[in-house]
C-alpha beads as a LAMMPS data file, in Angstrom:
LAMMPS data file: protein, C-alpha beads

65 atoms
64 bonds

1 atom types
1 bond types

-500.0 500.0 xlo xhi
-500.0 500.0 ylo yhi
-500.0 500.0 zlo zhi

Masses

1 110.0

Atoms # bond

1 1 1 -153.533 -325.882 80.978
2 1 1 -155.742 -323.793 83.305
3 1 1 -155.001 -320.189 84.131
4 1 1 -152.798 -319.408 87.138
5 1 1 -154.671 -317.997 90.107
6 1 1 -153.383 -314.873 91.857
7 1 1 -152.668 -315.260 95.579
8 1 1 -155.440 -313.315 97.341
9 1 1 -153.123 -312.237 100.157
10 1 1 -150.602 -310.755 97.710
11 1 1 -153.304 -309.043 95.664
12 1 1 -154.500 -307.231 98.806
13 1 1 -151.025 -306.184 99.998
14 1 1 -149.139 -305.078 96.887
15 1 1 -149.652 -302.720 93.939
16 1 1 -147.548 -302.411 90.792
17 1 1 -146.235 -298.947 89.888
18 1 1 -146.053 -297.615 86.334
19 1 1 -142.356 -298.458 86.131
20 1 1 -142.940 -302.055 87.282
21 1 1 -141.799 -301.701 90.886
22 1 1 -143.934 -303.121 93.697
23 1 1 -145.433 -300.812 96.304
24 1 1 -146.178 -301.980 99.846
25 1 1 -147.457 -300.602 103.128
26 1 1 -145.399 -300.492 106.292
27 1 1 -146.128 -302.886 109.135
28 1 1 -146.708 -301.901 112.805
29 1 1 -149.356 -299.265 112.052
30 1 1 -152.570 -301.134 112.895
31 1 1 -152.769 -301.320 116.700
32 1 1 -150.848 -300.660 119.946
33 1 1 -150.212 -297.127 118.708
34 1 1 -150.208 -295.390 122.102
35 1 1 -146.630 -296.350 122.919
36 1 1 -145.281 -295.303 119.498
37 1 1 -144.111 -291.752 118.944
38 1 1 -145.817 -289.380 116.507
39 1 1 -142.704 -289.448 114.349
40 1 1 -142.742 -293.263 114.169
41 1 1 -146.414 -293.351 113.204
42 1 1 -145.988 -290.601 110.622
43 1 1 -143.056 -292.374 108.977
44 1 1 -145.004 -295.646 108.833
45 1 1 -147.836 -293.906 106.969
46 1 1 -145.903 -293.515 103.713
47 1 1 -145.800 -296.415 101.270
48 1 1 -142.505 -298.136 100.590
49 1 1 -141.100 -300.301 97.826
50 1 1 -140.455 -304.018 98.013
51 1 1 -136.770 -304.975 98.145
52 1 1 -135.257 -306.180 94.896
53 1 1 -134.503 -309.640 96.309
54 1 1 -138.207 -310.194 97.135
55 1 1 -139.637 -308.824 93.880
56 1 1 -139.422 -312.103 91.937
57 1 1 -141.441 -314.122 94.463
58 1 1 -144.114 -311.438 94.775
59 1 1 -144.424 -311.097 91.007
60 1 1 -144.893 -314.870 90.851
61 1 1 -147.672 -314.647 93.455
62 1 1 -149.305 -311.878 91.413
63 1 1 -149.000 -314.058 88.263
64 1 1 -146.713 -311.603 86.472
65 1 1 -143.701 -312.680 84.461

Bonds

1 1 1 2
2 1 2 3
3 1 3 4
4 1 4 5
5 1 5 6
6 1 6 7
7 1 7 8
8 1 8 9
9 1 9 10
10 1 10 11
11 1 11 12
12 1 12 13
13 1 13 14
14 1 14 15
15 1 15 16
16 1 16 17
17 1 17 18
18 1 18 19
19 1 19 20
20 1 20 21
21 1 21 22
22 1 22 23
23 1 23 24
24 1 24 25
25 1 25 26
26 1 26 27
27 1 27 28
28 1 28 29
29 1 29 30
30 1 30 31
31 1 31 32
32 1 32 33
33 1 33 34
34 1 34 35
35 1 35 36
36 1 36 37
37 1 37 38
38 1 38 39
39 1 39 40
40 1 40 41
41 1 41 42
42 1 42 43
43 1 43 44
44 1 44 45
45 1 45 46
46 1 46 47
47 1 47 48
48 1 48 49
49 1 49 50
50 1 50 51
51 1 51 52
52 1 52 53
53 1 53 54
54 1 54 55
55 1 55 56
56 1 56 57
57 1 57 58
58 1 58 59
59 1 59 60
60 1 60 61
61 1 61 62
62 1 62 63
63 1 63 64
64 1 64 65
């Protein structure tokens, strides 16, 4: 059987931490920033973790078991 290919979109958006959790960036930080407050933009800067219920599907896209 051939090797599984990683989804390119997932590979660009997610990183695996040392403990096996999945890191992600926040949305709403790319454009239309003038109407957002400094506090909003600052809080969107920090990376977050993927919710536990979504981890399985993302790991499948990244070809991890």
